C-alpha positions in Angstrom: 0.0 -0.3 0.1 1.1 3.9 -0.8 0.9 6.9 1.1 -2.0 7.6 -1.7 -3.8 4.5 -1.1 -4.1 4.9 3.1 -4.6 9.0 3.0 -7.6 7.9 0.4 -8.6 5.0 2.7 -8.8 7.5 5.3 -10.4 10.3 4.1 -13.2 8.0 2.2 -13.8 6.4 6.1 -14.0 9.5 7.5 -16.3 11.0 5.1 -18.4 7.6 5.1 -18.9 8.4 9.6 -19.3 11.3 9.2 -22.9 11.1 6.6 -23.6 8.6 9.4 -23.5 10.3 12.4 -25.4 12.6 10.6 -27.7 10.4 9.4 -28.2 9.2 12.7 -28.5 12.8 13.9 -31.2 13.2 11.3 -33.2 10.4 12.7 -32.7 11.0 16.7 -33.1 14.7 16.8 -36.0 16.0 18.4 -36.6 19.3 16.3 -36.3 21.0 13.5 -33.5 23.4 14.0 -31.4 20.3 15.7 -32.0 18.4 12.3 -31.3 20.9 10.2 -28.2 21.1 12.4 -27.4 17.1 11.1 -28.3 17.4 7.8 -26.0 19.8 6.8 -23.0 20.0 8.9 -22.1 16.2 9.0 -23.4 15.4 5.6 -21.4 18.5 3.8 -18.6 17.4 5.7 -18.6 13.8 5.2 -19.5 14.4 1.4 -16.6 16.8 0.5 -14.3 13.9 2.8 -15.5 11.5 0.0 -15.4 14.0 -3.0 -11.4 14.9 -1.9 -10.4 10.9 -1.7 -12.0 10.1 -4.9 -10.4 13.4 -6.3 -7.1 12.0 -5.2 -7.3 9.0 -7.4 -8.8 10.5 -10.6 -6.8 12.6 -13.1 -7.0 16.3 -12.9 -9.9 17.1 -14.9 -12.0 14.6 -13.4 -10.6 15.7 -9.6 -11.2 19.3 -10.8 -14.9 18.2 -11.6 -15.5 17.3 -8.0 -14.1 19.5 -6.1 -16.2 22.3 -7.9 -19.4 19.9 -6.8 -17.9 20.0 -2.9 -17.6 23.8 -3.5 -21.3 24.1 -4.8 -22.5 22.1 -1.8 -20.2 23.8 0.5 -22.2 27.1 -0.6 -25.6 26.3 -0.8 -26.4 23.7 2.0 -26.5 26.4 4.3 -28.9 28.4 2.4 -30.9 25.4 1.8 -31.1 25.0 5.8 -31.6 28.7 6.0 -35.0 28.6 3.6 -36.2 25.4 5.0 -35.8 26.6 9.0 -37.5 29.7 8.0 -40.1 28.0 6.2 -40.6 25.8 9.7 -40.7 29.0 11.9 -43.2 30.9 9.7 -45.4 27.6 9.3 -45.2 26.8 13.3 -43.6 23.8 13.4 -40.8 25.1 15.9 -41.2 25.6 19.4 -40.7 29.1 19.8 -40.1 28.9 23.7 -36.9 26.7 23.2 -35.3 29.4 21.0 -32.5 31.9 22.9 -33.0 34.0 20.5 -35.7 35.0 18.3 -34.7 37.1 15.6 -37.7 36.7 13.6 -40.6 37.9 15.7 -40.3 41.5 14.8 -40.2 41.0 10.9 -42.4 38.5 11.1 -44.8 40.7 12.7 -43.9 43.6 9.9 -44.4 40.9 7.2 -48.1 39.7 8.8 -49.2 43.5 9.5 -52.6 44.9 7.6 -51.7 45.9 3.9 -53.4 49.9 3.6 -55.9 50.1 1.0 -54.3 53.8 0.3 -51.8 54.6 -1.3 -48.8 55.9 0.5 -48.5 59.8 0.5 -46.4 60.7 -2.6 -44.5 63.7 -0.4 -46.3 66.2 -1.9 -47.8 69.1 -0.4 -52.0 69.3 -1.0 
């Protein structure tokens, strides 16, 4: 076995273990924020480790494609997690009394305010 084989094996096994732990957390955690944590961070780390371990064994063109896939995942996973969390908050599936800081309470109150039928004043004198 060469050093490359050992490094590849460690990266692949580490990535698989991270994905497994993320999947267990997704099933076992009790609420949406905790499940989002398990769905994004360990899964993303596991996928990146697997892609890097695979990229080591490939020629440069294929490896560059895998690294672009990893970069795309790193960029999009937090955005998707934010959207799912905000949707769960708006749908009322989160227990708000468990939140330490509720930064969405004020923006939600403004969004839910009744819309006026009359247009706003244009600023011109009458």
